[in-house]
C-alpha positions in Angstrom: 13.7 -117.6 19.0 12.9 -118.2 15.4 13.4 -122.0 15.7 10.9 -122.1 18.7 8.2 -120.1 16.5 9.0 -122.6 13.3 8.1 -125.3 16.0 4.8 -124.3 17.1 2.2 -126.6 15.0 -1.3 -124.8 14.5 -2.4 -128.0 12.7 -3.9 -125.7 9.8 -3.6 -127.1 6.5 -3.1 -125.2 3.3 -0.7 -122.0 2.4 -0.2 -120.0 5.5 -0.6 -116.7 3.3 -4.1 -118.1 2.1 -5.1 -118.9 5.7 -6.9 -116.3 7.7 -6.8 -116.8 11.5 -8.3 -114.2 13.9 -6.4 -113.5 17.2 -8.3 -112.4 20.3 -6.0 -109.6 21.4 -6.4 -108.6 24.6 -3.4 -106.2 25.2 -1.7 -108.4 27.3 1.9 -110.1 26.5 0.4 -113.5 25.9 -2.2 -112.6 23.3 0.1 -110.0 21.5 2.7 -112.8 21.3 0.3 -115.0 19.8 -0.4 -112.4 17.0 3.5 -112.2 16.4 3.6 -115.9 16.4 0.9 -116.0 13.3 2.3 -113.3 11.5 5.9 -114.6 11.8 4.5 -117.7 10.3 3.1 -116.0 7.3 -0.6 -116.3 8.2 -3.2 -114.2 7.1 -3.9 -112.8 10.6 -6.4 -110.4 12.1 -6.6 -109.0 15.6 -9.6 -108.3 17.3 -10.1 -106.5 20.6 -13.0 -106.6 22.7 -14.4 -103.6 25.0 -16.1 -105.5 27.6 -17.2 -103.0 30.2 -17.2 -99.3 31.0 -13.5 -99.0 32.4 -13.8 -95.8 34.4 -11.8 -96.3 37.6 -10.2 -99.6 36.2 -8.2 -97.3 33.9 -6.2 -96.6 37.1 -5.7 -100.0 38.4 -3.0 -102.3 37.9 -3.5 -105.7 36.7 -7.0 -105.1 35.5 -7.8 -106.3 32.1 -9.9 -104.9 29.3 -9.2 -101.3 30.0 -8.3 -98.2 27.8 -4.5 -99.0 28.2 -5.1 -102.6 27.1 -6.9 -101.8 24.0 -4.2 -99.1 23.1 -1.6 -101.8 23.9 -3.4 -104.3 21.5 -3.2 -101.9 18.7 0.2 -100.9 19.0 1.1 -104.6 18.8 -1.1 -105.0 15.7 0.6 -101.9 14.2 4.2 -103.6 14.9 3.0 -107.0 13.4 1.5 -104.9 10.3 -2.1 -106.7 10.8 -5.6 -105.5 10.5 -7.0 -104.7 14.0 -10.4 -104.3 15.2 -12.3 -103.1 18.4 -15.6 -104.3 19.0 -17.9 -103.0 21.8 -19.4 -105.9 23.6 -20.3 -103.7 26.8 -23.8 -104.5 26.6 -23.3 -108.1 25.6 -20.7 -108.6 28.2 -23.3 -107.0 30.9 -26.0 -109.2 29.8 -24.0 -112.4 29.6 -21.3 -112.2 32.4 -22.2 -109.3 35.0 -25.8 -110.1 35.5 -25.1 -113.6 35.9 -22.4 -112.9 38.3 -24.9 -110.7 40.7 -27.5 -113.5 40.4 -25.0 -116.1 41.3 -24.0 -114.5 44.4 -27.4 -113.9 45.6 -28.1 -117.8 45.1 -25.5 -118.4 47.6 -22.9 -119.3 44.9 -19.2 -118.4 44.3 -19.4 -117.9 40.4 -16.3 -117.8 38.0 -17.0 -114.8 35.8 -14.0 -115.6 33.5 -15.4 -119.0 32.7 -18.7 -117.5 32.0 -16.9 -114.9 29.6 -15.1 -117.7 27.9 -18.6 -119.6 27.3 -20.2 -116.8 25.8 -18.4 -113.7 24.8 -15.1 -115.1 23.8 -15.7 -118.6 22.4 -19.5 -118.2 21.2 -19.7 -114.6 19.9 -16.1 -113.8 19.0 -16.0 -117.3 17.3 -18.7 -116.5 15.2 -17.0 -113.1 14.2 -14.1 -115.1 13.2 -16.0 -117.5 11.3 -18.0 -114.3 9.7 -14.5 -113.1 8.6 -13.9 -116.2 6.9 -11.1 -117.1 9.1 -10.4 -120.7 9.4 -9.5 -120.5 13.3 -9.4 -118.3 16.1 -6.1 -118.1 18.0 -6.1 -117.1 22.0 -2.9 -116.3 24.5 -4.6 -119.1 26.8 -2.1 -121.5 28.3 -3.7 -124.8 27.5 -2.6 -127.5 24.7 -4.7 -129.0 21.7 -3.8 -131.7 19.9 -5.4 -133.8 17.1 -7.0 -136.9 17.8 -8.7 -138.6 15.1 -11.2 -136.4 13.5 -11.2 -133.7 16.1 -9.1 -131.6 18.7 -8.7 -132.8 22.5 -7.6 -130.6 25.4 -4.6 -131.2 27.3 -3.1 -129.1 30.4 0.0 -127.2 29.2 3.5 -127.3 29.5 3.8 -124.3 31.8 1.8 -125.7 35.2 1.9 -122.6 36.9 0.1 -121.0 34.0 -2.4 -123.9 33.5 -5.8 -122.5 32.3 -7.7 -125.5 32.1 -9.9 -124.7 34.8 -11.3 -121.9 33.0 -11.7 -123.2 29.8 -13.7 -126.7 30.8 -16.8 -125.4 29.2 -15.5 -125.3 25.6 -17.5 -127.1 23.5 -16.1 -129.6 20.8 -17.2 -127.6 18.0 -15.4 -124.6 19.6 -12.1 -126.6 20.1 -12.0 -127.8 16.6 -12.3 -124.1 15.7 -9.8 -122.5 18.2 -6.0 -122.4 18.4 -3.8 -122.3 21.7 -0.2 -121.4 20.4 1.3 -120.8 24.0 0.3 -124.4 24.9 3.8 -125.7 24.5 5.5 -123.0 26.1 6.8 -121.5 29.3 6.0 -118.0 30.3 9.4 -117.0 30.6 9.6 -118.1 26.8 6.6 -116.0 26.1 8.2 -113.1 27.3 11.2 -113.7 25.5 9.6 -113.7 22.3 7.5 -110.5 23.1 11.3 -109.1 23.4 12.1 -110.4 20.3 9.0 -109.2 18.6 10.1 -105.4 19.7 7.1 -105.4 21.9 7.2 -102.8 24.6 4.6 -104.8 26.9 7.7 -107.7 27.2 7.3 -107.0 31.2 3.4 -106.2 31.7 2.1 -107.6 34.9 -0.4 -110.5 33.9 -4.2 -109.6 34.6 -5.4 -110.1 37.8 -8.6 -110.4 40.0 -12.2 -109.8 38.0 -12.0 -107.2 35.1 -15.1 -105.4 35.9 -14.4 -105.0 39.9 -12.1 -102.0 39.7 -11.6 -102.0 43.7 -11.9 -105.7 44.2 -15.3 -105.2 46.1 -17.7 -107.3 44.3 -20.4 -106.8 47.0 -20.6 -103.1 45.8 -21.1 -104.2 42.2 -23.7 -106.8 43.2 -25.6 -104.1 45.2 -25.4 -101.5 42.6 -27.3 -104.2 40.3 -29.7 -105.9 43.0 -30.2 -103.5 45.9 -32.2 -106.1 47.6 -29.3 -108.4 47.9 -27.9 -106.8 51.2 -31.0 -108.4 53.3 -30.2 -109.1 56.9 -30.2 -112.7 58.0 -29.1 -115.3 60.9 -25.5 -116.5 61.3 -25.9 -120.0 62.6 -23.6 -123.1 64.0 -23.7 -125.8 61.7 -23.6 -128.5 64.5 -25.5 -126.9 67.2 -28.2 -125.1 65.4 -27.3 -121.9 67.7 -27.8 -118.6 66.0 -24.5 -116.8 66.9 -25.2 -113.4 65.2 -27.0 -111.2 62.5 -25.1 -111.0 59.3 -26.0 -108.0 56.3 -26.4 -110.0 53.5 -25.3 -113.4 52.2 -23.4 -111.1 49.4 -20.5 -110.5 51.7 -19.8 -114.1 52.3 -18.2 -117.2 50.8 -17.7 -120.7 51.7 -14.3 -121.3 53.6 -14.1 -117.6 54.4 -12.6 -117.3 57.9 -12.0 -113.5 58.6 -14.8 -110.7 58.7 -17.2 -113.1 59.8 -18.0 -110.8 63.0 -18.4 -113.7 65.4 -15.7 -114.3 68.3 -15.4 -118.0 69.4 -12.9 -120.0 71.6 -12.0 -121.8 68.1 -11.6 -120.5 64.4 -15.1 -120.7 62.5 -15.6 -120.8 59.0 -18.5 -120.1 56.7 -19.6 -123.9 55.6 -23.1 -123.2 54.1 -25.4 -120.4 52.7 -28.9 -120.8 52.4 -30.6 -118.0 50.1 -34.0 -119.0 50.9 -33.9 -118.2 54.7 -31.0 -115.9 54.2 -28.7 -117.9 56.7 -25.1 -118.2 57.1 -23.9 -121.4 58.5 -20.6 -121.5 60.3 -18.5 -123.9 61.6 -15.3 -125.3 62.4 -12.8 -126.2 59.5 -13.7 -130.1 59.9 -17.3 -128.8 58.6 -15.6 -128.0 55.3 -14.5 -131.3 54.3 -16.2 -132.6 51.1 -16.2 -136.1 49.9 -19.3 -135.7 47.3 -19.8 -133.2 44.7 -23.5 -133.0 42.9 -23.0 -131.3 39.4 -25.0 -129.6 36.9 -24.6 -128.4 33.3 -21.9 -131.1 32.6 -19.5 -130.5 29.4 -17.9 -133.8 28.4 -15.0 -133.8 26.1 -14.4 -137.7 26.0 -14.3 -139.8 23.2 -17.5 -141.7 24.4 -20.6 -139.9 25.8 -20.8 -138.9 29.6 -23.4 -141.2 30.4 -21.3 -144.5 29.4 -18.1 -143.0 31.7 -20.8 -142.3 34.7 -22.3 -146.2 34.2 -18.7 -147.3 34.6 -18.1 -145.4 37.6 -14.8 -144.2 35.7 -11.6 -143.1 37.6 -10.8 -139.7 36.9 -9.0 -136.8 38.4 -10.8 -133.4 39.2 -10.0 -129.9 40.0 -12.4 -128.2 42.2 -10.8 -124.8 42.4 -8.1 -123.2 40.2 -5.5 -123.1 43.0 -5.8 -126.7 43.8 -4.1 -129.4 42.1 -5.9 -132.4 40.6 -6.9 -135.2 42.7 -8.1 -138.5 42.0 -12.2 -139.2 41.6 -14.8 -141.3 40.5 -17.9 -140.7 38.1 -21.0 -141.9 39.4 -24.9 -141.6 38.5 -26.9 -141.4 41.7 -30.7 -141.0 41.2 -29.8 -140.0 37.8 -27.7 -137.1 39.0 -23.9 -136.6 38.2 -22.1 -136.9 41.4 -18.2 -137.0 41.8 -16.7 -139.1 44.7 -13.4 -137.7 45.7 -10.8 -140.2 46.8 -9.9 -138.0 49.7 -11.4 -134.8 50.9 -11.4 -131.1 49.6 -12.0 -127.9 51.8 -14.0 -125.1 51.0 -15.8 -126.1 48.0 -18.7 -123.8 46.9 -21.7 -124.2 44.7 -21.1 -121.9 41.7 -17.6 -122.9 40.9 -16.1 -125.7 38.5 -15.3 -129.3 39.1 -12.8 -130.0 36.2 -12.2 -133.5 34.7 -8.9 -134.9 34.0 -8.0 -138.2 32.2 -5.4 -138.6 35.1 -2.8 -136.8 37.3 -0.4 -136.4 34.8 0.9 -133.0 34.2 -0.1 -132.9 30.6 -3.3 -134.9 31.5 -5.9 -134.4 28.7 -9.1 -132.3 29.8 -12.4 -134.3 29.7 -14.6 -131.5 30.5 -16.3 -130.6 33.8 -19.6 -129.3 35.2 -20.9 -126.7 37.6 -21.0 -127.5 41.4 -24.5 -127.5 42.6 -24.1 -128.9 46.0 -21.7 -131.1 48.0 -22.0 -133.6 50.7 -19.6 -134.1 53.7 -19.2 -135.9 56.8 -21.1 -133.7 59.5 -23.9 -132.3 57.2 -25.6 -133.3 54.0 -26.9 -130.6 51.7 
């Protein structure tokens, strides 16, 4: 195990004993091992854990991150390594930056990804500032993504463990943030990380990974939204996308997501899916599976991490690879500018692509491809309808 630790290059200059690194410790196996690696390599290591929400019922739910047990586990790990450990109350900030946006996104008919928003704001904006205030030279996390020096800046790459690839959730990392961040687990398999946890003597070596959305303790996101936005549960029509026929009435578009098949409440002779949500008219459009096929993706708020600027890449109609869902593999695509709007033309078709989700860019289809950033999906176009 020591040889594995020795091979991990953090790309930090100077004597480790005089180089301070802050570790974002969630209480899970990955971030605890990162703290152990830094400590073993002799860095001046400080652990910081964020309390992000009023845990309440989440304490009793297995696989929920940021709960009271996780804070305790982070403290135990820090004590094991003999490093300082601080818990910061970010509950109000998390609510304003992540939870409120989550609710508003669903009301807009989108399917949000709160983990990306959390990385964008609370973790890689605010926690990074804390690290700098502590005179640290870097902020290290337990994410499975790789970073390598490319010229005078760092570049992101997919990790060694494809099954743990978290690049989809980190596409919005800015270049300034990336140059300060370190990801020691990018070159490791998850099984090796657990072996390192055992090597460090951590009782959490076999602790389950975090699952689902941390602030939704019972898995029912609609309840959370209705508490924050009671007006979200307004009824509206369920309409067939191709015939225009009203098939029924729903109790709020927040109960539906693009690609959903179960729980629509409409019986037909063939399977039907949710294919579009219109928040203005409160209409849920349904149709056959073929209506979910998407060929073009229209983006907003693009974060580009390429060597040139995005406008040049678009002007060249550059070929890249994209991932439109965290569970889907990347596919070939082309960057285009259509009426001054960024559009991704897919080489094939994808199903169930929803506004509010991310479209992440990669240099190619390789398993260790460079991450070129990405954007938020504003709308999509397919062969049966345009919206």
